[in-house]
DRENMIPA-697660 format. One record per residue (C-alpha): residue in one letter; z, y, x. Coordinates in steps of 0.1 Angstrom, whole numbers, m for minus. Layout:
<sites>
   semi      c3      c2      c1
      A       Z       Y       X
...
</sites>
This chain:
<sites>
   semi      c3      c2      c1
      X       0       1       0
      X       6      29      26
      X     m25      14      41
      X     m45      25      13
      X     m24      62       7
      X     m31      67      46
      X     m73      61      36
      X     m69      84       5
      X     m52     110      30
      X     m78     105      56
      X    m107     106      33
      X     m95     140      21
      X     m95     152      57
      X    m126     141      63
      X    m136     155      29
      X    m122     191      35
      X    m146     187      67
      X    m175     187      53
      X    m168     214      24
      X    m183     245      24
      X    m156     269      49
      X    m160     301      19
      X    m147     279     m11
      X    m112     279       7
      X     m97     315      m3
      X     m55     303      m2
      X     m35     324      19
      X     m10     295      21
      X     m34     269      38
      X     m34     288      73
      X       1     282      76
      X       0     247      61
      X     m22     239      88
      X       2     257     116
      X      34     235     105
      X      11     205     111
      X       8     211     152
      X      34     208     180
      X      50     240     192
      X      31     241     222
      X       1     240     202
      X       5     265     181
      X     m10     296     204
      X     m39     271     217
      X     m54     276     182
      X     m69     303     157
      X     m65     296     121
      X     m96     298     101
      X    m103     292      67
      X     m90     259      45
      X     m71     247      77
      X    m100     251      99
      X     m95     259     137
      X    m110     273     166
      X    m102     250     192
      X    m110     257     230
      X    m127     227     248
      X    m111     227     273
      X     m77     221     256
      X     m92     187     238
      X     m87     153     256
      X    m107     120     247
      X     m92      92     223
      X     m99      59     214
      X    m127      33     209
      X    m161      56     217
      X    m185      49     186
      X    m221      65     198
      X    m239      57     225
      X    m245      85     243
      X    m213      88     250
      X    m212      58     263
      X    m232      58     292
      X    m260      40     268
      X    m284      71     275
      X    m270     103     281
      X    m289     119     251
      X    m285     155     272
      X    m315     163     249
      X    m298     152     218
      X    m265     172     223
      X    m292     205     233
      X    m303     200     205
      X    m274     203     186
      X    m264     236     212
      X    m292     247     195
      X    m285     247     161
      X    m251     256     162
      X    m264     288     183
      X    m285     296     158
      X    m264     285     126
      X    m228     277     133
      X    m212     248     134
      X    m219     232     101
      X    m191     204      99
      X    m155     205     120
      X    m144     181     144
      X    m114     162     138
      X     m85     164     160
      X     m48     149     171
      X     m24     170     186
      X     m20     146     228
      X      12     128     224
      X      25     133     258
      X       2     166     266
      X      18     196     248
      X     m10     222     237
      X     m40     189     239
      X     m58     174     214
      X     m74     145     216
      X    m112     135     195
      X    m105     110     169
      X    m145     118     162
      X    m165     148     166
      X    m178     145     206
      X    m213     160     202
      X    m201     189     186
      X    m173     195     215
      X    m202     187     241
      X    m226     216     225
      X    m200     239     224
      X    m188     236     257
      X    m224     241     264
      X    m229     272     240
      X    m194     284     259
      X    m175     287     225
      X    m147     271     202
      X    m152     242     180
      X    m141     243     151
      X    m121     218     144
      X     m92     199     115
      X     m60     186     131
      X     m44     162     120
      X      m9     145     129
      X     m24     111     133
      X     m10      73     146
      X     m37      48     161
      X     m42      31     129
      X     m50      61     112
      X     m71      79     139
      X     m87      43     141
      X     m96      43      98
      X    m110      81     102
      X    m130      74     127
      X    m146      43     113
      X    m143      63      79
      X    m163      93      94
      X    m191      66     110
      X    m200      49      74
      X    m208      84      62
      X    m225      94      91
      X    m264      79      86
      X    m282      80     123
      X    m256      52     137
      X    m275      27     147
      X    m268      m9     141
      X    m264     m18     182
      X    m240      15     178
      X    m226       1     156
      X    m213     m33     169
      X    m208     m15     205
      X    m181       7     181
      X    m171     m29     169
      X    m166     m43     204
      X    m145     m16     218
      X    m124     m19     190
      X    m115     m51     198
      X    m112     m48     233
      X     m90     m22     227
      X     m61     m48     211
      X     m68     m38     177
      X     m72     m67     155
      X    m102     m76     137
      X     m89     m72     101
      X     m83     m27     118
      X    m117     m34     125
      X    m128     m43      94
      X    m113     m13      71
      X    m126       8     102
      X    m159       0      98
      X    m150     m12      62
      X    m174     m43      70
      X    m166     m80      60
      X    m159    m107      84
      X    m194    m120      84
      X    m201     m84      95
      X    m183     m83     118
      X    m184    m114     140
      X    m226    m101     138
      X    m222     m73     158
      X    m191     m86     183
      X    m220    m113     190
      X    m246     m92     193
      X    m226     m70     212
      X    m215     m97     238
      X    m243    m116     243
      X    m272     m88     252
      X    m258     m78     282
      X    m245     m37     284
      X    m272     m25     313
      X    m299     m42     292
      X    m282     m17     261
      X    m281      12     281
      X    m319       7     294
      X    m327       3     257
      X    m308      29     236
      X    m291      30     203
      X    m331      23     183
      X    m322      42     155
      X    m355      25     140
      X    m339     m13     135
      X    m319     m32     119
      X    m297     m63     124
      X    m326     m88     126
      X    m340     m75     158
      X    m308     m69     176
      X    m296    m106     166
      X    m329    m122     171
      X    m320    m100     209
      X    m289    m115     209
      X    m305    m146     203
      X    m326    m151     237
      X    m299    m144     260
      X    m282    m169     242
      X    m307    m195     253
      X    m319    m180     283
      X    m353    m175     270
      X    m350    m136     285
      X    m325    m128     310
      X    m318     m89     325
      X    m343     m91     354
      X    m373    m101     327
      X    m358     m68     306
      X    m357     m44     331
      X    m396     m60     346
      X    m408     m51     309
      X    m385     m16     301
      X    m406      m4     342
      X    m441      m9     323
      X    m435       6     290
      X    m447      46     288
      X    m419      76     302
      X    m421      87     276
      X    m417      54     251
      X    m381      61     228
      X    m356      31     224
      X    m372      15     194
      X    m402      10     215
      X    m385      m5     242
      X    m363     m31     224
      X    m396     m39     206
      X    m414     m49     237
      X    m384     m66     248
      X    m392     m89     213
      X    m429     m93     215
      X    m427    m104     253
      X    m411    m137     234
      X    m430    m144     215
      X    m461    m141     246
      X    m442    m164     270
      X    m424    m191     238
      X    m393    m207     242
      X    m390    m222     276
      X    m383    m259     276
      X    m358    m276     279
      X    m332    m285     314
      X    m348    m323     319
      X    m315    m350     311
      X    m311    m372     332
      X    m292    m409     331
      X    m292    m437     351
      X    m292    m475     327
      X    m283    m494     366
      X    m270    m479     397
      X    m302    m465     421
      X    m327    m463     387
      X    m324    m429     371
      X    m346    m417     339
      X    m357    m381     336
      X    m362    m373     300
      X    m379    m338     292
      X    m395    m326     257
      X    m432    m333     277
      X    m427    m368     294
      X    m404    m393     309
      X    m405    m401     341
      X    m381    m435     362
      X    m376    m430     400
      X    m359    m457     423
      X    m356    m442     456
      X    m372    m472     485
      X    m344    m465     507
      X    m307    m488     512
      X    m295    m504     486
      X    m323    m500     458
      X    m355    m507     481
      X    m357    m544     475
      X    m352    m529     435
      X    m381    m508     440
      X    m405    m532     458
      X    m400    m552     427
      X    m401    m526     404
      X    m437    m512     418
      X    m450    m551     414
      X    m443    m559     381
      X    m447    m524     363
      X    m476    m528     351
      X    m467    m559     334
      X    m436    m542     322
      X    m448    m516     306
      X    m473    m538     285
      X    m442    m557     272
      X    m427    m522     264
      X    m456    m512     250
      X    m466    m545     229
      X    m424    m547     216
      X    m428    m511     206
      X    m461    m518     186
      X    m441    m546     165
      X    m410    m522     158
      X    m430    m495     146
      X    m463    m513     134
      X    m480    m488     152
</sites>
Protein backbone atom coordinates (compact mmCIF):
# COMPACT_ATOMS: atom_id res chain seq x y z
CA UNK A 1 0.00 0.00 0.00
CA UNK A 2 2.84 2.38 0.88
CA UNK A 3 4.43 1.75 -2.50
CA UNK A 4 1.16 2.54 -4.27
CA UNK A 5 0.92 5.83 -2.36
CA UNK A 6 4.47 6.67 -3.38
CA UNK A 7 3.60 5.96 -7.01
CA UNK A 8 0.69 8.37 -6.88
CA UNK A 9 2.90 11.04 -5.31
CA UNK A 10 5.61 10.55 -7.88
CA UNK A 11 3.11 10.58 -10.73
CA UNK A 12 1.82 13.88 -9.42
CA UNK A 13 5.35 15.26 -9.39
CA UNK A 14 5.89 14.19 -13.00
CA UNK A 15 2.56 15.66 -14.03
CA UNK A 16 3.46 18.91 -12.30
CA UNK A 17 6.75 19.01 -14.17
CA UNK A 18 5.07 18.82 -17.56
CA UNK A 19 2.37 21.42 -16.95
CA UNK A 20 2.68 25.01 -18.10
CA UNK A 21 4.45 27.07 -15.44
CA UNK A 22 1.96 29.85 -15.96
CA UNK A 23 -0.77 27.67 -14.45
CA UNK A 24 0.84 27.90 -10.97
CA UNK A 25 -0.34 31.16 -9.44
CA UNK A 26 -0.61 30.48 -5.71
CA UNK A 27 2.14 32.38 -3.79
CA UNK A 28 2.37 29.67 -1.13
CA UNK A 29 3.77 27.10 -3.59
CA UNK A 30 7.29 28.52 -3.47
CA UNK A 31 7.33 28.41 0.30
CA UNK A 32 6.18 24.77 0.27
CA UNK A 33 8.97 23.91 -2.16
CA UNK A 34 11.57 25.50 0.09
CA UNK A 35 10.38 23.59 3.14
CA UNK A 36 11.20 20.32 1.34
CA UNK A 37 14.90 21.26 1.07
CA UNK A 38 17.70 20.63 3.58
CA UNK A 39 19.09 23.72 5.25
CA UNK A 40 22.20 24.04 3.11
CA UNK A 41 20.36 23.87 -0.20
CA UNK A 42 17.95 26.76 0.30
CA UNK A 43 20.52 29.36 -0.69
CA UNK A 44 21.51 27.35 -3.77
CA UNK A 45 18.21 27.71 -5.62
CA UNK A 46 15.95 30.43 -6.90
CA UNK A 47 12.30 29.57 -6.57
CA UNK A 48 10.02 29.54 -9.58
CA UNK A 49 6.32 29.03 -10.10
CA UNK A 50 4.83 25.66 -9.22
CA UNK A 51 7.76 24.69 -7.01
CA UNK A 52 10.12 24.71 -9.99
CA UNK A 53 13.61 25.90 -9.07
CA UNK A 54 16.51 27.33 -11.07
CA UNK A 55 19.50 25.17 -10.12
CA UNK A 56 23.15 25.85 -10.91
CA UNK A 57 24.26 22.78 -12.91
CA UNK A 58 27.57 22.65 -10.99
CA UNK A 59 25.59 21.63 -7.90
CA UNK A 60 24.11 18.54 -9.57
CA UNK A 61 25.59 15.06 -9.09
CA UNK A 62 24.73 11.78 -10.89
CA UNK A 63 22.56 9.17 -9.22
CA UNK A 64 21.39 5.65 -9.82
CA UNK A 65 21.04 3.44 -12.90
CA UNK A 66 21.50 5.46 -16.07
CA UNK A 67 18.74 5.13 -18.61
CA UNK A 68 20.00 6.65 -21.82
CA UNK A 69 22.68 5.13 -23.99
CA UNK A 70 24.31 8.41 -24.93
CA UNK A 71 24.97 8.90 -21.23
CA UNK A 72 26.18 5.35 -20.56
CA UNK A 73 29.01 5.27 -23.11
CA UNK A 74 26.74 4.01 -25.89
CA UNK A 75 27.05 7.06 -28.15
CA UNK A 76 28.21 10.36 -26.75
CA UNK A 77 25.42 12.02 -28.74
CA UNK A 78 27.07 15.44 -28.55
CA UNK A 79 24.99 16.53 -31.53
CA UNK A 80 21.79 15.46 -29.77
CA UNK A 81 22.68 17.48 -26.66
CA UNK A 82 23.72 20.40 -28.87
CA UNK A 83 20.33 20.30 -30.62
CA UNK A 84 18.59 20.35 -27.24
CA UNK A 85 20.78 23.25 -26.13
CA UNK A 86 19.76 25.21 -29.24
CA UNK A 87 16.11 24.46 -28.52
CA UNK A 88 16.44 25.65 -24.92
CA UNK A 89 18.28 28.76 -26.07
CA UNK A 90 15.56 29.65 -28.57
CA UNK A 91 12.41 28.48 -26.80
CA UNK A 92 13.36 27.93 -23.18
CA UNK A 93 13.38 24.71 -21.18
CA UNK A 94 9.90 23.23 -21.57
CA UNK A 95 10.08 20.35 -19.06
CA UNK A 96 11.90 20.52 -15.70
CA UNK A 97 14.34 17.90 -14.51
CA UNK A 98 13.70 16.04 -11.25
CA UNK A 99 16.34 16.26 -8.52
CA UNK A 100 16.65 15.27 -4.90
CA UNK A 101 18.92 16.77 -2.19
CA UNK A 102 22.18 14.82 -1.88
CA UNK A 103 22.19 12.90 1.38
CA UNK A 104 25.88 13.31 2.18
CA UNK A 105 26.74 16.53 0.30
CA UNK A 106 24.97 19.51 1.81
CA UNK A 107 24.01 22.04 -0.85
CA UNK A 108 24.27 19.47 -3.68
CA UNK A 109 21.57 17.65 -5.64
CA UNK A 110 21.29 14.25 -7.33
CA UNK A 111 19.58 13.94 -10.71
CA UNK A 112 16.68 11.49 -10.86
CA UNK A 113 15.85 12.28 -14.48
CA UNK A 114 16.64 15.01 -16.98
CA UNK A 115 20.37 14.37 -17.60
CA UNK A 116 20.23 15.64 -21.18
CA UNK A 117 18.47 18.82 -20.09
CA UNK A 118 21.18 19.38 -17.48
CA UNK A 119 23.98 18.80 -20.02
CA UNK A 120 22.31 21.19 -22.47
CA UNK A 121 21.94 23.92 -19.82
CA UNK A 122 25.55 23.35 -18.78
CA UNK A 123 26.62 23.94 -22.39
CA UNK A 124 24.64 27.19 -22.41
CA UNK A 125 25.97 28.27 -19.03
CA UNK A 126 22.47 28.72 -17.61
CA UNK A 127 20.74 27.14 -14.60
CA UNK A 128 18.45 24.19 -15.20
CA UNK A 129 14.80 24.30 -14.21
CA UNK A 130 14.03 21.45 -11.85
CA UNK A 131 11.61 20.09 -9.32
CA UNK A 132 13.22 19.20 -5.99
CA UNK A 133 11.71 16.23 -4.16
CA UNK A 134 12.92 14.33 -1.11
CA UNK A 135 12.81 10.71 -2.34
CA UNK A 136 14.42 7.53 -1.07
CA UNK A 137 16.17 5.20 -3.53
CA UNK A 138 13.07 3.11 -4.18
CA UNK A 139 10.86 6.14 -4.81
CA UNK A 140 13.52 7.73 -7.01
CA UNK A 141 13.82 4.56 -9.09
CA UNK A 142 10.05 4.44 -9.63
CA UNK A 143 10.01 8.13 -10.61
CA UNK A 144 12.80 7.52 -13.08
CA UNK A 145 11.02 4.51 -14.53
CA UNK A 146 7.69 6.31 -14.82
CA UNK A 147 9.35 9.16 -16.69
CA UNK A 148 10.98 6.63 -19.01
CA UNK A 149 7.64 4.94 -19.64
CA UNK A 150 6.09 8.23 -20.76
CA UNK A 151 9.04 9.04 -23.01
CA UNK A 152 8.52 8.13 -26.65
CA UNK A 153 12.14 8.05 -27.85
CA UNK A 154 13.63 5.44 -25.52
CA UNK A 155 14.59 2.46 -27.68
CA UNK A 156 14.22 -1.22 -26.83
CA UNK A 157 17.97 -1.54 -26.37
CA UNK A 158 18.10 1.53 -24.13
CA UNK A 159 15.40 -0.05 -21.99
CA UNK A 160 17.39 -3.29 -21.91
CA UNK A 161 20.49 -1.47 -20.68
CA UNK A 162 18.42 0.47 -18.14
CA UNK A 163 16.88 -2.75 -16.81
CA UNK A 164 20.32 -4.34 -16.50
CA UNK A 165 21.68 -1.25 -14.74
CA UNK A 166 18.85 -1.47 -12.20
CA UNK A 167 19.61 -5.13 -11.49
CA UNK A 168 23.37 -4.48 -11.35
CA UNK A 169 22.77 -1.97 -8.55
CA UNK A 170 21.19 -4.68 -6.39
CA UNK A 171 17.57 -3.70 -6.88
CA UNK A 172 15.21 -6.66 -6.95
CA UNK A 173 13.54 -7.95 -10.10
CA UNK A 174 10.20 -6.80 -8.64
CA UNK A 175 11.55 -3.25 -8.26
CA UNK A 176 12.85 -3.33 -11.82
CA UNK A 177 9.42 -4.43 -13.06
CA UNK A 178 7.73 -1.64 -11.11
CA UNK A 179 10.18 0.98 -12.33
CA UNK A 180 9.69 -0.01 -15.97
CA UNK A 181 6.02 -1.05 -15.60
CA UNK A 182 6.73 -4.34 -17.37
CA UNK A 183 5.96 -8.03 -16.86
CA UNK A 184 8.36 -10.76 -15.72
CA UNK A 185 8.59 -12.02 -19.29
CA UNK A 186 9.48 -8.61 -20.72
CA UNK A 187 12.11 -8.08 -18.03
CA UNK A 188 13.64 -11.46 -18.91
CA UNK A 189 13.77 -10.44 -22.59
CA UNK A 190 15.41 -7.11 -21.78
CA UNK A 191 17.89 -8.80 -19.47
CA UNK A 192 18.71 -11.43 -22.11
CA UNK A 193 19.49 -8.77 -24.72
CA UNK A 194 21.69 -6.77 -22.34
CA UNK A 195 23.51 -9.90 -21.17
CA UNK A 196 24.17 -11.56 -24.53
CA UNK A 197 25.05 -8.54 -26.66
CA UNK A 198 28.53 -7.35 -25.61
CA UNK A 199 28.62 -3.78 -24.34
CA UNK A 200 31.20 -2.76 -26.95
CA UNK A 201 28.87 -3.99 -29.68
CA UNK A 202 26.10 -1.86 -28.17
CA UNK A 203 28.48 1.10 -28.19
CA UNK A 204 29.26 0.50 -31.86
CA UNK A 205 25.65 0.01 -32.99
CA UNK A 206 23.90 2.57 -30.82
CA UNK A 207 20.28 2.75 -29.62
CA UNK A 208 18.58 2.02 -32.98
CA UNK A 209 15.33 3.77 -32.13
CA UNK A 210 13.56 2.31 -35.16
CA UNK A 211 14.33 -1.29 -34.18
CA UNK A 212 12.01 -3.14 -31.85
CA UNK A 213 12.32 -6.29 -29.77
CA UNK A 214 12.56 -8.89 -32.60
CA UNK A 215 15.74 -7.46 -34.15
CA UNK A 216 17.56 -7.08 -30.86
CA UNK A 217 16.46 -10.54 -29.75
CA UNK A 218 17.72 -11.96 -33.07
CA UNK A 219 21.13 -10.37 -32.54
CA UNK A 220 21.24 -11.68 -28.96
CA UNK A 221 20.41 -15.20 -30.20
CA UNK A 222 23.18 -14.96 -32.80
CA UNK A 223 25.73 -14.18 -30.10
CA UNK A 224 24.40 -16.99 -27.92
CA UNK A 225 24.76 -19.55 -30.72
CA UNK A 226 28.16 -18.16 -31.78
CA UNK A 227 26.75 -17.37 -35.24
CA UNK A 228 28.40 -13.95 -34.91
CA UNK A 229 31.19 -12.48 -32.82
CA UNK A 230 32.33 -9.04 -31.67
CA UNK A 231 35.02 -9.10 -34.35
CA UNK A 232 32.45 -9.94 -37.02
CA UNK A 233 30.29 -6.97 -36.00
CA UNK A 234 33.19 -4.53 -35.94
CA UNK A 235 34.27 -5.62 -39.45
CA UNK A 236 30.72 -5.21 -40.74
CA UNK A 237 30.32 -1.79 -39.17
CA UNK A 238 33.64 -0.65 -40.62
CA UNK A 239 32.13 -1.28 -44.06
CA UNK A 240 29.07 0.87 -43.34
CA UNK A 241 28.97 4.46 -44.63
CA UNK A 242 30.35 6.92 -42.09
CA UNK A 243 27.01 8.67 -41.85
CA UNK A 244 25.04 5.45 -41.30
CA UNK A 245 22.60 5.71 -38.41
CA UNK A 246 22.33 3.15 -35.63
CA UNK A 247 19.30 1.49 -37.26
CA UNK A 248 21.34 0.92 -40.43
CA UNK A 249 24.26 -0.44 -38.40
CA UNK A 250 22.03 -2.93 -36.62
CA UNK A 251 20.50 -4.01 -39.91
CA UNK A 252 23.97 -4.58 -41.39
CA UNK A 253 24.84 -6.93 -38.54
CA UNK A 254 21.58 -8.87 -38.93
CA UNK A 255 21.85 -9.05 -42.73
CA UNK A 256 25.20 -10.79 -42.42
CA UNK A 257 23.54 -13.69 -40.58
CA UNK A 258 21.37 -14.63 -43.55
CA UNK A 259 24.31 -14.37 -45.95
CA UNK A 260 26.65 -16.60 -44.03
CA UNK A 261 24.02 -19.06 -42.80
CA UNK A 262 24.14 -20.81 -39.51
CA UNK A 263 27.56 -22.04 -38.46
CA UNK A 264 27.88 -25.80 -38.38
CA UNK A 265 27.95 -27.22 -34.90
CA UNK A 266 31.21 -28.60 -33.61
CA UNK A 267 31.67 -32.30 -34.41
CA UNK A 268 30.77 -34.81 -31.72
CA UNK A 269 33.26 -37.57 -30.99
CA UNK A 270 32.83 -41.00 -29.43
CA UNK A 271 35.12 -44.01 -28.88
CA UNK A 272 33.15 -47.28 -29.23
CA UNK A 273 36.37 -49.29 -28.62
CA UNK A 274 39.76 -48.18 -27.42
CA UNK A 275 41.75 -46.54 -30.19
CA UNK A 276 38.81 -46.01 -32.57
CA UNK A 277 37.31 -42.50 -32.83
CA UNK A 278 34.02 -41.83 -34.61
CA UNK A 279 33.45 -38.17 -35.56
CA UNK A 280 29.95 -37.04 -36.43
CA UNK A 281 28.97 -33.68 -37.94
CA UNK A 282 25.99 -32.40 -39.84
CA UNK A 283 27.72 -33.21 -43.12
CA UNK A 284 29.68 -36.42 -42.52
CA UNK A 285 30.59 -39.39 -40.30
CA UNK A 286 34.21 -40.57 -40.15
CA UNK A 287 36.18 -43.32 -38.40
CA UNK A 288 39.81 -42.94 -37.35
CA UNK A 289 42.11 -45.69 -36.05
CA UNK A 290 45.75 -44.71 -35.65
CA UNK A 291 48.37 -47.01 -37.18
CA UNK A 292 50.63 -46.71 -34.18
CA UNK A 293 51.30 -48.44 -30.90
CA UNK A 294 48.59 -50.71 -29.52
CA UNK A 295 46.11 -49.87 -32.30
CA UNK A 296 48.38 -50.57 -35.29
CA UNK A 297 47.21 -54.17 -35.71
CA UNK A 298 43.56 -53.18 -35.44
CA UNK A 299 44.05 -50.39 -37.98
CA UNK A 300 45.61 -52.87 -40.42
CA UNK A 301 42.71 -55.30 -39.95
CA UNK A 302 40.16 -52.49 -40.51
CA UNK A 303 41.98 -51.48 -43.69
CA UNK A 304 41.83 -55.07 -45.01
CA UNK A 305 38.17 -55.62 -44.09
CA UNK A 306 36.56 -52.17 -44.38
CA UNK A 307 34.90 -52.86 -47.75
CA UNK A 308 33.21 -56.03 -46.49
CA UNK A 309 32.20 -54.38 -43.22
CA UNK A 310 30.59 -51.45 -45.05
CA UNK A 311 28.77 -53.78 -47.48
CA UNK A 312 27.41 -55.85 -44.60
CA UNK A 313 26.42 -52.71 -42.69
CA UNK A 314 24.68 -51.26 -45.73
CA UNK A 315 22.75 -54.51 -46.19
CA UNK A 316 21.67 -54.40 -42.56
CA UNK A 317 20.57 -50.77 -43.08
CA UNK A 318 18.41 -51.76 -46.06
CA UNK A 319 16.91 -54.72 -44.22
CA UNK A 320 16.02 -52.57 -41.21
CA UNK A 321 14.70 -49.54 -43.08
CA UNK A 322 13.33 -51.13 -46.24
CA UNK A 323 15.55 -48.77 -48.20
